[in-house]
N, C-alpha and C positions, 0 to 999 in steps of 0.2 A: 432284431428279434424276429424278423420276418421268417416264415417257414419253420418256426419253433414247434417241435412235437408237443402233443398234448401233455400237460402237467397240471396238477392240482395239489396243493399242500394244506388246504383247510385253514388258511391263515385268518380269514374273517370269522370263521367258526370258533377258533381258539380265543380271539378277542371277546366274543360274546360269552363263551364259557368262563373266562377269567373274570369278567365283570359280574356275571351271575353269581360266581363263587363268593364275591365280596359280601353279598347280601344274604348268604346262606348261614343259618345257625342262630339268627336272632330269635328272642323269646319275649313273651309278655306274661305279666303276672295277673292271676285271678284268684277268687275265693271260692272254695267248695261250699257245700250245704252246711258244713259245720263251722264255717268262718275261717278255715285254715287256708293259707296261701299256697299256690302251686304254680309252676311254670309250664307254659305250653309253647312249643316251637312253631314258628311261622313259616309256611311253605313258600318257596320261590318258584314262579312259573314263567315260561316264555310266552309273551303275549302275541300269539299267532292267530290271525283271523281264519280259523279253520272251522267249517260248519260241523264236521263230524266231532271234533274235539269239544266244541261248544255244546253240542247235544249231549255228549257223555257227561260233561260237568253239570248240566241241568237235569240229569237223570231222564233224558228224552221227554221232558215236560216243560211247557212254558210257565207252569205254575210253581216250579221249584225255585227256591231262593238260593243265591250264591252264598257259599260259606266264606266267612271272614273271621279273623284278619288273614291277609295274604299279601305277597309282594309280587308284582308283575314287572317284567323288563322287556323293552322292545327298542329296536334301532329306529330313531326318529330322523336320521339324516346321515349322508355320507358326502362330504365336500372335498374338492381338491384343495391342497394346502401349498400354494405357491411360495409362501414365505420360507418354507423349510426345504425347498428344492435346491439340490447341490449337484452340479456337473452331471447331467442326465446320462452321459455316455461313460462316466468314470468307472474304472475297475480297480479293485484293491486286491493285491496278491499277498498271501500268507504262506509261510513254510510251517508245516504241521508234522509232528512226530508221534507215531504210535508208541505205546509202551510195549516193550518186548515181552513175549510170552514164553515161559519155559516149556519146551515140547514134552518134557517128562512129567512135570507136575501140573501142567496146564494152568499155571498161575502167573500173574504179572510179576515182572522183575523190576528192578530200578534202572534198567538200561533202556536206551531208545531202540525202537523197532523200525518199521518201515517209515519212509519219509514221503510226504505228499505236498503238492502245491495246490492251494485252494484259491481260485479267482472269484471274488465276490462282486457281482454287478451292483451298480448303484440302485437302491430301493426307491420306490415311488411314494411320496408323502400324501396322506389324506387326513381329514378330520372326521372321526366317527362320533356321532351324537347318539346318546342313549336317554331314554325317559324311563324312570323308575317310579311306579305307582304303588303307594301303600294304601291298601284297602282295609278299612276298619269300620266297626259298627258304633264306636263311641270315641269321645275325645281322649279318654284315659288310655285306651289301646294305642291310639295314634301318637300321643305324647311319649309313651314308653318306647315305641319303636324309633321315633324321630331322634330322641336323645341318644340312643345307642348308635344310630347311623351318623348323625351330624357331627358327633365328636371326632369321627375318623377323618373328616375332610376339613382342613384348615389352610387353604381351601382344596387341597388335592391329596391324592394317595398314589404312591408308586406301585405298579404291578409288574410282574415278570411273566411273559408269555412263553418262554422257552428256557430249557436248561442246556441248550447247545452252546458251548463256549465260543463257537465261530459265528453265532447269530448276533450281529451288531445292532439289531433292533429289538432285542429281547426285553429291554426295560423301557417302560413308558409311564405316563402319569395320567390318572383319571381325575379330572377337575370338575368340581361342582360349580355350575354356572348360574342356576336360578332355582327358586323354591316356590311352589304354589301350595300354600298351607292347607287349603280346603277346597273341595269342589262344590260345597253347599253354599246356598245363599240364604238370607233371612226369609223364613217361610211366610207365606200369606195365608191366613186362615189356620186350619188345623193340620194340613198335610205337610209331610217332610220326608225326603228320601232317607231311609235308614242307613245306607252305605255312604261313608265319607271317604274321599280319595285325596291323599296328599301326593303331589307330583314333584319329583326332583329331576332336574335336567343336568346332564353331564356331557363333557366333551373329552374325547380321547384321541390324542395325536397318534396315528399309526403309520406304519410303512408296509407296503406290499412288496415282498422280495421276489425277484426273478430267480431261477435256478442258478446255483453256483457250479463252476467247473472244477472238477477234482482230478488231478493228474498224479499218478504214482511215479516216483523218480527211480529209475533203474541204472542208467549209465551215469557213473559218478566221477570218473576220473577224466573224462573228456567231454567238452561241450562244443557242439557245432553251432556257431552263431549264424543263423540263416536270415538273410534280408530278402524279402519277397513275400509271397502268399503263404503265410504260416499254416493256413487251414488245409493246404493241399498235402495229401499223403504222398510219401515217396513213391515214385513210379519206376517200373523196370523197363529198360530199353532192350531191344533185341540183342541177345548175346550176353546180357548181364545175368549174373548168377548170385542171388542173395544167400547169405549165410545166417542161419538162425533168425530169418525174417527181418534182419536189420540191413537196410540198404539205402544209400542216398545216390541218386543219379545226378549227373552234371546239370541236367535241364531243370532240376528242382532248386538249384542254388545260384543266385545271382552273384553273391560274394560270400566268403566265409573265412573264418579264422579258427585255429585250434587253440583252446585254452585248457591247460591241465591244472586241476585244483591244487593250490599250494605250490605249484611248480616243482613238485617232487620228482626225483629220479628213482629208478629201481635197479638193483644189481642182481642179475640172475646167475646163480651158481648151482647147476644141477637141479635138485628139488627144493632149494632154498631161494627165496626172493627177499632181498633186504631192502628196506625203505631208506632212501637217501635224501638229504636236503638238496636244494638247488646247487649248492657248492660242492656236492658229492660226498658230504660227511654223514655220519650216522646220528648226528646231534642237531637239536634245534638251536635257535638263537640264544636261549638261556642255558645252553650246555646240557640239556636233558636228552637222553637217548630217545629217538623217535619211537612212536607207538602206533602200530597198524590199527589196533582195535579202536583207539580214540579217534583216529582219522576216519575210519569207515563208518563208525556208529553215528557220525554227523549226518550220514546220508541214508541210513537204514540198516536193517539186520542182514548179515550175511548168512548163507545157508552152506554149512561145511560140506565140501565135496560136491556142491551144486553150483555155487557162485563161480563165475569165470574170470580169469585174467588172460588178456590177449596181448600179444607182443607184435608190433608192426615192424617189418623188416624192409619196407620200401617206402618211398615218398608219395605214392599214389593213394590218396585218402579214400578213394572209392573202391580200391582193390582189396577185398578181404581174403582173397584166395591164398595169399602168401602168409597170412597171420599164423603165429604159433598160439594155440589155444589150450588151456588147461584149467582144471578146477583147483580150488585152494581151501585151506583152513588155517587157523591161527597156530603158530608154533607153541607148544606147551611150555617152553622155557624162555624163549627169546621174543620179547615184545615187539621188536622191529623186524621180525622175520615171518614170512608165510611159508607153509609147506605146499608146494605146487606139484600137481600130478598132470603131466602133459597128455593131451589126447594124441595117441600114436598116429591117428589118421591125419593129423596136421603136420606130422614130420615129413621132411623132404626125403624121398627114397635115395638110399646110397647107390651110386653108380660106380663105386670103387670097392674092392674087397677091404674088409677091416684091417687096420694096422695093429701090430703088437704093441708099439709104444712110439714115442718121439724121443730121438736120441741125438746127441752131439758126437759124430763119429771121430772127432779129433780127441775126445776125452775118454770114451769107452769103446769097447769092441767085444766080440764074442769071447768069453772066457776071462775077460778083464772088465768087470763091472756089468757084464751082460751074460745071460745063459749061453751055453755052447750052441752053435748054430744048428738048427734042424730044419728040415723041409717045411715050408709054409710060413716061416717067420717073415714079417714085413715091418720095416721101420721107416718112419718119416724123419728125414734128416733136418736138424736145426742148424747145421753148419756144413762146410765142405769136407769131403773125404781127403785126408792127407796121408801120404805114404802108401805102402803096399799091404797094410794089415788086412784091409777088407777085400783086396783083389778086384776092385771095381772103381771106375772113375764116376763120381757122383757129386752133386752140389746141393747147397741149401734149398729146401723145398722139394727135392726129389723123394720118391719112395723107392726103396730097394727091397728085393725079396730073395730069400735063399731057396735054391732048387738045384738038385743034381750036384751037390757039393760045391756050389758056386753062388755068388751074389749077382743078381741082375738088376738093372735100373728099369723099373716097370712104370714109373711116372716121371716124366721130364718137365720140370717146372719152367725152365727158360722159354719165354715166348708163348706159353700156353694160355690161351684166352677162353678155354672151355668152362663149363659149369660142372663142378664135381663135388660130391659129398662122400664122406668116409667117416667111420666110427673108430675112435681110439679105444681098443679093448682094455687098456690099462686104467683109463679114467671113466670109461663109459660115455664120454661126451662125443657128440657129432661135430665134425669139422667140415668147413666148406672152403673151396679154393677161391681166393681173392686175387684175380688177375692184375688188379691195379696195384696192390701191395706186393704181389709176387710171392705170396705165402698162404698157407692154410691158417684160417682163423676159426674161432669157435662159432658154430652155426647158430646156436641159441644163446649160450651164456655170454654175459657181458653186461655193460651198463646201458640202460635204455633211458633216453632223455625225455623231458616233457613233451607230450603229444604222440609218443611212440609206444605208450602202454595204456591200457584201459581196463577198467573193472566193471563187470556186469553182475549186479546183485541178483 
């Protein structure tokens, strides 16, 4: 707790106010000049030794008598309570959900909203002692007030100092420990003090709570388990470029592992992202179709067209530059599908002209399953050219283009180790050249396994 910034929560003040409230509202019965009974409320005051207040109460005169009956309360002691001390350095963590608020009606809904982690530090136990003095001018007044008060304590009374559901010290017990019935003694002669004081001693076990830590959870599909100094913020090394202020440098992590919540996979197909189980199916272990909304609402409220889904296409966990990023919203009809709108700035630029379509040259040809050849047509071949129909020698993975009444081989797949991107005009999907497989594959679409997709609420 060293170096803690100033904080004050008024905890001792709340205990005093709660105890004072217990003795508020008591009345005593008297007779008027006609012999009729009436009730009069008894004021409760804080017994502070303040000269200015005392002067006001006595009307700025030493000859003014104090008005009675009244009840005064003061703190007679504050002691350390070692018997209730538990693990001084202990920390209790809770997962807390806000209720979702409808942005249109501004009313709470029955769905969970943002998710928070609350870390509560172990409170410090004390015993707070109170003395309650009942000031009366006669025995009848005193007995009336004592009967109303003493019946409440048998021998204790529970009080609540807070309505915060996360306050684990909100309930405590005020216990009556001793009673001094009267401050008067048997008078000698004819003199006697007109004011009689009955004193009640109480003991209140209390806790003084240090501030809690509250963390809002945003990254919900990937957890980076960090072993080291968790209080150090991520640092940027020379040449590192953070994206959206999210970055982890190698020097901040001694060891780490990637954990994906539920070990789910996702299948990206154009603008639709389908939630898949670990086994690659669209169903859970009970045979029910998976549900994006039920999964995401465990971690907070999504913001349609603001919340992000990121796809990782390399194994370098610190390299965010290659991620595909897009905003998403729930599909109106399919519970296991998200509608994804990719940020075009994260797309890899094409370095090959768009292709017209992907074709198998042994099964179709211009005029036979394909439109007649015109200048500018470009086809990616899914098989080798056989025969003389095309008038060119080309093989699987090649791209051919029609120009000047003739087909030309414009991309040669064999032995090509370059990095190439091209868009298929027929499907609108981007393709990339995979030199290891020796073919073009979908640049974005496909199945992303645990650890290679993340969601930012």
